[in-house]
Each structure stands twice: as C-alpha cells, then as structure tokens.
N, C-alpha and C positions, 0 to 999 in steps of 0.2 A: 409714554415710556412702557415698554413691554416687560413682563416678568420672566422672560426667557424665550428661547427659540426651540420649537418642537418640529421634528421631521415626522410626518405621517406617511406610512408606506402601506398601500393596499392596491391590488389590481382592479378593484371594483370602483368605477367613478362615483357611484352613489355613496359608497362608504367614505371615500375621500371628501366629498362635498359635505357630508354630515359631520365628520370629525372636524373639518375646517370651520364649519359654522359654529360648532360648540366651543372651540378653543380660541378662535380669533379675537373675541372681545378682550381676552386677557393675555394672550401670547402671540408672538410672531410665529406664523405657521408656514412651513414649507411642505411640499407634497411630492411623492414619487410613486409611480404606478407599477414598478417592478423591482426585483432584487438588485439588478445591476444598476438601475437608476438610483436606488437607495444608497448603494456604496459610493457612487460618484457624488451624490448630494452630501453625504455624511462627511466626506473628505474635503469639501469645498466650503467657502464662506457664504453667509455666516454659519459657523460651526454650530450644529444643534446641541442644545443642552439635554435633550431627551429625544428618544426615538420610539414612536408607537409603531410596532411592526406586525403586520398580518403574517400568520403562519402559512396558510394555504395559498400559494401563488404558483403560477406556471414557471417552468424553466428553473428558477431558483427559489426554494421555499424559505420561510422565515428562519428556520434553524440554520440553513446553509449561509444565509446572510449574516446571522449573528456570529458564526464561526469566522467568516471573513472580516467582520468588523473587529473582532478580538485579535486577529492576526496583524492588523495594521496599527502601528504605534500611534498614528494620528487619530484613530477612532476607538481604540481599545477601552478608553475610560468613559465613553458616552453610555449612560444607562439606557437599557432597552426594556420596554414593556411589550410583551406579546399580546396581541389582540386576536382571538380565534374562537371559532365555533366548536372546536374540539374540547369538550369539557371533562374528558377522562383524566383521572389522577395521573396516569402514567405519562400523558402528554405534558401536563404541567410540570411534573418532576423532570422530564427530559429537558424542557426549556430552561428550568432553573439550574440544572446541572451544567448546561452550556454557558451559563453566566447571565441569564436574564434577571433583571431587577424585580420584575413582577409579571403577573399572568392574569389578564382580564378576559373573561369569556363573553362572547356575543350571545344575544343582542346587547348592545352597549346601553348602560344606564348612565345618563349624563351626570348625575350627582356623584355616582361612584367613580366615573372616569375622571372628573375634575379633581376630586379628593385625592385619588391615587397620583395624578399628574403633579398636583401641588406638593404632595409628600415627597415624591421622587426628586423634584426640583430643589426643594429645601435641603434634602439629604445631599444632593450634588453640590449645592452652594457651600454646605458645611465641609464637605470633603475638599472642595477647591480652596476654601479658606485655610483649612488645616495644611493642605499641600503648600500653599503660598507661605504660610507661617513657618512650616518646617524648612522650606527652601531658604527663607530669610535667616532662620536660626542656624542652618548648616553653613550658610555664607558667613555669618558672624563668628561661628565657631572656627571655621577655616581661617578667617582673618586674624582672630586672636591667637590661634595656634601658630600661624606664620609670624605674627608679632612676637610671641614668646620665643619662637625659634631664633629669630633675629636677635632678640634681647640676650638669649643664652649665648649665642655665638659672639656677640659683641662683648659680653662680660668675660668670656673665656679669653678673647683676644686682648682685652684690656689688662687682665691679670697677667697674661704672658708678657705683654709689653712692659708692665710694671717690673717684672723680674729682669727684663732686658735693660732697664734703665741703670741697673747696677752691675751689668754684665758686659764684658768686652765684645760679646758676640753682636752680630748685625741684626737689624730688624727683620730681614727676610728669612732668618734662620727658622723661625717657627712655621712660616709658610712652606718652606722647602721640606722640612722634616714631616710636616703634616701630609704633604703630597707624596713623599716617599713611602710613608707608612700605609697610606691608602693604596698606593700602587702595589706594594708587597701583599697586602691583604687581598686585593682583587686577584692577583696572580695565584695566590695559594688557596683560594676559596673552594676549589674542586679537589685539592690534595687530600688523600685519605686521612692524613694526620690532623688536618685543620678544618675540614669541611663542616664538622659538627659545630664548631665554634664560629667560624667566619661566615655567618649569615649576613644577608644584606643589612639587617638591623644592627648587628654587632659592628660591621664595618663602618656604618654611619657613626655609631657611638665612639669607635676608635678614632675616627677622623676628627670628631669634635674634641675629644679628650687630649689628643696628641700635643696641642700647644702648651699644655700645663706640665709637660714632663720635667721642666727645670724651675718650676715655681719656687722650690725651696732655696734657690740661690739668693733670694732676698735676705736670707738669714746668715749669709756668709760675709765676713768682714772684707772691706775693700782691699786691705793690704794683701789678702790672699787672692781674692777674685781678680784683681787687676795686676797681680804681680807678673812682670815680664820675664822673670827667670824661673828656674826650676823650683818647685815647692820642696820645702823640707819635709821629713817624715811627719812631724807634728802638724805642719800646715796641711799636708795631704790628708791626714785624718779629719781635720776640720772641714776640708773641702768635701769629703765623702758624706758628711752629715746632711748635705743638701737634699739627698734622696729621702731620708727620713723626715726632714723638716717639711718637705713638700707634701708627702703623704699624710703627715700629721695635720697640716693645715687643711687639707681636703677632708680628712676625717672629722675635724672640728665643724666644718661646714655641713657635713652629713648629719651630725648630731643635732644641729639647729633646725633641721627640716623635719616636719611631721611625716612626710612621705619620701622614702629613699629615691634618689635619682640614679638611673643606671649609668649615665655617663660619668657621674662622680666616682662610682665604683671602679670604672675602667681607668679614669684619670688617676685614681689613687694607686692602682696597680702599676701604671706606667711610671709615675713619679717615684714610687718606692723601689722598683726592681729593674729599671732600665739599664742599670750598671752591673747587673748580675751577669755571669759568664757561663757558658754551656758546660765548662769543665769544673765549675764550682769555685773558681778563684776570684769571683767578683764581690761586690758589696751591695747592700749592707748586711745581708743575711747568709751569703755564701751558698745560695741555691744553685742547683745543677740540673741540667737536662730539662725534662718536661715539668719539673717542679717550678720552673720559672714560667709565669703566665705568658700566654701567646702574645698578648699586647706588648709586654716588656721585651720579648725576644725580637719582635718586629721593630720596635723603637730603638733597640740597641744597634741594629745595622744602620737604620736611617740616621741616627744621631752621630755615630762614629764617621760614617761617610761624609756627612756635611761638615763635621769638625775637621776632617782631613783636607777637604777641598776649599775650606774657608780660611781667611787670614785671622790670626789671633794675636794677642799682645806678645806672645812668645814665639811666633812663627809666621811665615808667609804661607799663602795657599799652595797646596800640593796639586799636581795634575790629576785629572780624573782617572787616567790609566794607572797611575801609581797607587791612588786610593783604592781602586778596584783590586789591585794585586794584594794590598794589605788586608782588605776584607777577605779575600779568598784564602790568604794564609791563616786567617783566624777561624776558618771553617772547622767545626768540631772541637774547637778549643774555646775561643771567645764566643762564637756564634752558633746557633742552631744550624746544622748542615743544610737542611732543606730551605731555610730562609736565605742562606747565602746563595744556594742554587737559584732561587727565585730572583735574587738581586742580580746575579750574573746573567740570567736569561733576559732580564729587562734593563740591563746596564745602559743601553742607549737612551731609554726613557728617563732613567735617573739623570743622565747627563743633560738631556733636554730640559728637564725640570729645573736643574741647577742653573742652566744658562738663561732660562726664561724667567727666573725669579731671583735675580741678583740685586745686590745693593749698589747704589750709585757710588762710584769711586773705588770699588773693590778691585784689588789685583786678584781676580777670582779664578777659581779652578777652571781648567779646560781652555785657558787662553794661550796655551803653548808657552807659558813662562817657565823659567827654570824651576821655580816653586820649591826650592830646598829649604828646610828649616834653618833658622838662625843658630840653632844649637842642636846637638844630638837629640833625637826625638823618637820615642817608640809608641806603639799602639796603646800600651797601658796608660801612658801619660795623657794621650789624646782623649781616651775614653773616660778618664776620671776627672779631667779638668774642663771638658768642653761643656 
C-alpha cells in the first residue's frame, strides 16, 4: 500500500529517473516531461496528492504550469513543490507568491526531499480530513436546519388548526390567507413605501406567521364564535378580544425563549393588529395609516377577501367579483390604498389561489352561485367576525 501519489515533472529524463528511484519505494510515482503533459496528468486519475515541478522547462515553465493548475477547480488544491537550480531569493518568493507549497533547490538531497515530501503529504491529509469533516458538519447542520424548519412550520400549522377546531371557518382558510399575504408581499416588494421592509427574509417570516392571525379565537366562547345570527354589541366586544388574546399568547411564548424569534414578532403583529383600519376605526387600538404594521395591513386585505368568498355560519359564499368590489370600496378607509391596488392588480391570482385551495363541500366563491348573504351583511361585520 502506497503512502500517496506523486507527480514528478521535469524535462530531463535523468532527473525523472532519479526522482522516481528515490520516491518509488514509498509512493506511487507518475511522471511527465513537459508542462502540458503535467496538466493532463494532474487532471486525470489517479489524481496526484503532490506535484514535484521543475521550474525551467521549454514551452511552458513551472510558474506557468502552477498558474494553470490553480485555475482548474480539479487541480487547484493539489500542493506543488518547485524543484529548481535557481537559488535566488526572488525566484523562491515568486514561486511561493504563485501558490507553491515549498521550494527545493537542486542538486537534490534525498533525505531533504523525502522529508519535505512527507511533510507536504501529511499536511494535505490533514487538510483533506478537515475538509471532509467540515462537509459532514455542514451537511448535518443543513439537515438539522431543515428539520427545525419543518418542525416550526408543523407547529404553526398545528396551532392554527387548533384555533379552527373552535371556529366555523374551513380548514383551508389558513392556507389561502397565507398564500394571499405572500402574493401581496411579493407584488409590493419593489414599491417605494414597502421595499425597505419587504425583503426576501421578511416575506418568508410573514408567510410563516400568517396562519397564526386568528389564534386568539381559542379564547372566544362558542355561543359567540358559532352564533348564526348577528352579534349583539356586547358579544361584538367579546369577539374583538381575540386579537389581543392571540398576541398575548404569542408574547407569552416569546418570554419563555432565551433567544427571540423573528417570526414570533411578526406573528404577534399580525394577530394583534390585523383588524385595524386605515382610517383609524378598527380595533383593538384604533391605529391609523402607517402606524399599522405592514404585516397587519397585508393580512387585513387577505383575511377580509377570504371571509367574503367563504361560507360562514351566518352567510353563504360571496362571488369573487363582488368581494373584489367590496375590497375596492374600502380603499383608503378600511385598507391601505397601495395594498388594495396590489390586490386589484393580482386579482386573477387571488381567485386562482381560492379555487385551487378550497375545502371539500364548500359552496365556494367563484362558482357563479348567487352567493347572497342570508341576512343583511356589511364589511364591518365580516372583518370583525371572520
């Protein structure tokens, strides 16, 4: 068993024979008598672990060969030791600057040559071991990050579905609103008012967080949450508390963590403020305009649209076109005008999302059904009780 493969490059046959004789008892030796032959040999198997390279050769000298070796991804990491009769310091410095691992002057001293070769091979083995170890560690880190990502997404989805077990809404509501919010964010990411916030990272956090927007509904009594008729003023006030209940629950989760999670901060914003209105008439804090977080403004449009086109205990599904008109009528009053404009520009995409992510058995939006409410219904009622 050899201790490594060495490529010896020299245009003098005598030198090649001498070096081969010295190295062969311990190593697998390959030989090349020119720079071009050296480049071919270095890139073919068995790949050398070390190259002993003569500097002074016709056509292509050793310096030029080293430059070409370093340009090729297949050979750039092979250590190169120069063998040369040029003993001037500037020659050695030039070789080392080009990336040579060592510089041995001729005439060759066998003991020195073997010692230097062994040292370089040991160093390469160590580098290769570290490279393999790092690759394995990077693969393991990637695997764990992917696993954590899936765990996080599954946990969010489970919490959202938990809220839905007490809610008259359908299971696909969280999927649709999540897709709507992401579509709005992607559409607005180059808009001057939003580009600083809607980075790729933020849009990912926004999409992850969106399913938790109504998590606070777990705290609303069934007689209100499932009521088929219009809510009384007192019942309506209780319904409104779901926004604060949701953000409080997320905030409690944040406090239990040693390290804050960005997606929880975004989720808290969405849960707390997605019922605020652009003109300040929403709840729970009566925020207006840009005081409402962007995440909540996007969710407001997504949530209301889905509520309008979906069946509820107090209404049947409304057509997509009518829902669009209602959203448009809320521009500058209920909703951020630019978010509404993005919704209108991508309305077909919204309709496609709704049709592609529907619940089995829904008399769902866009099916050309009459879709009129069972009782008089306005946007305020939809947006507060959905």
